[in-house]
C-alpha positions in Angstrom: 50.0 183.0 -153.6 52.7 184.8 -155.4 52.0 186.5 -158.8 55.2 187.0 -161.0 54.9 189.8 -163.7 57.4 189.0 -166.4 58.0 191.6 -168.9 60.3 191.4 -172.0 61.0 194.6 -174.0 61.1 193.3 -177.7 63.6 194.8 -180.4 60.9 194.8 -182.7 57.1 194.6 -182.5 55.6 191.1 -182.4 52.3 190.8 -184.7 49.6 189.1 -182.6 49.1 186.2 -184.6 52.9 185.4 -184.6 53.0 185.7 -180.8 50.0 183.3 -180.4 52.0 180.9 -182.7 55.0 181.1 -180.3 53.1 181.2 -177.1 51.1 178.0 -178.2 54.2 176.3 -179.1 55.6 176.9 -175.7 52.7 176.4 -173.6 53.0 172.8 -173.0 56.1 172.8 -171.1 54.2 175.0 -168.4 51.8 172.3 -167.8 54.3 170.4 -165.7 56.1 173.0 -163.8 55.8 172.3 -160.0 54.0 175.0 -157.9 52.6 176.9 -161.1 48.9 177.3 -160.6 48.6 179.4 -163.8 50.0 181.4 -166.3 48.8 184.0 -168.8 50.6 185.2 -171.9 51.0 188.7 -172.5 51.4 190.8 -175.6 51.1 194.6 -175.4 48.8 196.0 -177.8 51.7 197.8 -179.9 53.4 194.4 -179.9 56.6 195.8 -178.4 56.4 194.1 -174.8 55.7 190.2 -174.0 55.7 188.4 -171.1 53.5 186.6 -168.7 51.4 186.8 -165.5 52.5 183.7 -163.6 50.4 182.5 -160.4 52.7 180.4 -157.9 52.0 178.5 -154.9 55.2 180.2 -153.3 58.1 182.4 -154.2 60.5 179.5 -153.9 58.6 177.5 -156.5 58.6 180.8 -158.9 62.6 180.9 -158.4 63.0 177.5 -159.5 61.8 178.9 -162.9 63.4 182.3 -163.0 67.1 181.0 -163.1 70.1 182.4 -165.1 69.6 179.8 -167.6 65.9 180.6 -168.3 67.2 184.5 -168.4 70.0 183.4 -171.0 67.0 181.5 -172.9 65.0 184.7 -173.0 67.9 186.8 -174.3 68.6 184.4 -177.0 65.3 184.1 -178.0 64.2 187.9 -177.9 67.4 189.5 -177.8 66.6 191.4 -174.5 66.6 190.1 -170.8 63.3 189.8 -168.9 62.2 191.8 -166.0 60.4 189.7 -163.1 58.5 191.5 -160.3 57.0 189.5 -157.5 53.4 190.4 -155.6 51.6 188.8 -153.0 48.4 187.8 -153.8 46.3 186.9 -150.6 42.9 186.7 -152.7 42.0 185.6 -156.0 38.4 186.0 -157.5 37.8 183.4 -160.4 34.4 184.5 -161.9 34.8 181.5 -164.3 34.5 179.0 -161.6 32.4 181.3 -159.3 34.9 181.1 -156.5 36.9 183.3 -154.2 40.2 181.8 -153.1 42.0 183.0 -150.1 45.8 182.2 -150.0 46.8 179.7 -147.1 50.3 180.0 -145.9 51.9 176.7 -145.3 
Protein backbone atom coordinates (compact mmCIF):
# COMPACT_ATOMS: atom_id res chain seq x y z
CA UNK A 1 0.00 0.00 0.00
CA UNK A 2 1.04 3.57 -0.60
CA UNK A 3 0.05 6.45 1.64
CA UNK A 4 0.06 9.91 0.13
CA UNK A 5 0.09 12.91 2.42
CA UNK A 6 -1.29 15.96 0.65
CA UNK A 7 -0.88 19.39 2.23
CA UNK A 8 -2.23 22.72 1.07
CA UNK A 9 -1.13 25.92 2.82
CA UNK A 10 -4.13 28.22 2.79
CA UNK A 11 -3.93 31.95 2.19
CA UNK A 12 -6.28 32.52 5.12
CA UNK A 13 -7.53 30.27 7.92
CA UNK A 14 -10.44 28.00 7.06
CA UNK A 15 -13.00 27.52 9.86
CA UNK A 16 -13.74 23.88 10.71
CA UNK A 17 -17.44 24.13 9.86
CA UNK A 18 -16.69 25.62 6.43
CA UNK A 19 -14.02 22.96 5.82
CA UNK A 20 -16.49 20.21 6.66
CA UNK A 21 -18.99 21.69 4.21
CA UNK A 22 -16.38 21.80 1.43
CA UNK A 23 -15.12 18.29 2.20
CA UNK A 24 -18.61 16.74 2.29
CA UNK A 25 -19.33 18.27 -1.11
CA UNK A 26 -16.15 16.88 -2.70
CA UNK A 27 -16.19 13.46 -0.98
CA UNK A 28 -18.51 11.64 -3.42
CA UNK A 29 -16.06 12.03 -6.31
CA UNK A 30 -13.48 9.96 -4.42
CA UNK A 31 -15.81 6.94 -4.05
CA UNK A 32 -15.19 5.87 -7.65
CA UNK A 33 -11.44 6.45 -7.97
CA UNK A 34 -9.76 3.22 -9.00
CA UNK A 35 -7.05 2.11 -6.59
CA UNK A 36 -8.06 4.44 -3.74
CA UNK A 37 -8.65 2.44 -0.58
CA UNK A 38 -9.41 5.26 1.85
CA UNK A 39 -9.16 9.04 2.17
CA UNK A 40 -9.00 11.14 5.32
CA UNK A 41 -9.62 14.86 4.95
CA UNK A 42 -7.36 17.02 7.09
CA UNK A 43 -7.50 20.52 8.53
CA UNK A 44 -4.85 21.80 10.91
CA UNK A 45 -6.07 23.08 14.26
CA UNK A 46 -5.24 26.67 13.28
CA UNK A 47 -7.09 26.27 9.97
CA UNK A 48 -4.04 27.32 7.92
CA UNK A 49 -3.35 23.94 6.30
CA UNK A 50 -5.79 21.57 4.62
CA UNK A 51 -5.13 18.30 2.88
CA UNK A 52 -5.65 14.61 3.05
CA UNK A 53 -4.21 11.24 3.82
CA UNK A 54 -4.89 8.87 0.95
CA UNK A 55 -4.33 5.13 1.14
CA UNK A 56 -3.71 3.63 -2.29
CA UNK A 57 -3.25 0.16 -3.72
CA UNK A 58 -0.14 1.40 -5.55
CA UNK A 59 1.87 4.50 -6.37
CA UNK A 60 0.76 4.16 -9.98
CA UNK A 61 -2.88 4.46 -8.85
CA UNK A 62 -2.04 7.53 -6.77
CA UNK A 63 -0.21 9.22 -9.63
CA UNK A 64 -3.31 8.91 -11.80
CA UNK A 65 -4.98 11.43 -9.46
CA UNK A 66 -2.12 13.84 -8.74
CA UNK A 67 -1.81 15.18 -12.29
CA UNK A 68 -0.97 18.67 -13.49
CA UNK A 69 -4.71 19.26 -14.00
CA UNK A 70 -5.37 18.29 -10.37
CA UNK A 71 -2.63 20.64 -9.18
CA UNK A 72 -4.15 23.45 -11.27
CA UNK A 73 -7.58 22.70 -9.77
CA UNK A 74 -6.16 22.94 -6.23
CA UNK A 75 -4.30 26.13 -7.09
CA UNK A 76 -7.50 27.66 -8.47
CA UNK A 77 -9.62 26.58 -5.50
CA UNK A 78 -7.22 27.39 -2.64
CA UNK A 79 -4.72 29.84 -4.16
CA UNK A 80 -1.68 27.67 -3.49
CA UNK A 81 -0.09 24.55 -4.94
CA UNK A 82 -0.40 21.29 -3.01
CA UNK A 83 2.51 19.19 -1.83
CA UNK A 84 2.33 15.40 -2.11
CA UNK A 85 4.61 13.09 -0.12
CA UNK A 86 4.50 9.32 -0.66
CA UNK A 87 5.07 6.67 2.00
CA UNK A 88 5.15 2.88 1.82
CA UNK A 89 2.70 1.30 4.24
CA UNK A 90 3.60 -2.36 4.69
CA UNK A 91 1.18 -2.91 7.60
CA UNK A 92 -2.12 -1.31 8.54
CA UNK A 93 -3.90 -1.71 11.90
CA UNK A 94 -7.67 -1.25 11.68
CA UNK A 95 -9.17 -1.25 15.17
CA UNK A 96 -12.67 -0.63 13.83
CA UNK A 97 -12.61 -3.95 11.98
CA UNK A 98 -10.24 -5.60 14.45
CA UNK A 99 -7.78 -6.42 11.68
CA UNK A 100 -4.10 -6.14 10.90
CA UNK A 101 -3.56 -5.93 7.15
CA UNK A 102 -0.22 -6.80 5.59
CA UNK A 103 0.44 -5.30 2.17
CA UNK A 104 0.86 -7.95 -0.47
CA UNK A 105 2.80 -6.71 -3.47
CA UNK A 106 1.37 -7.89 -6.77
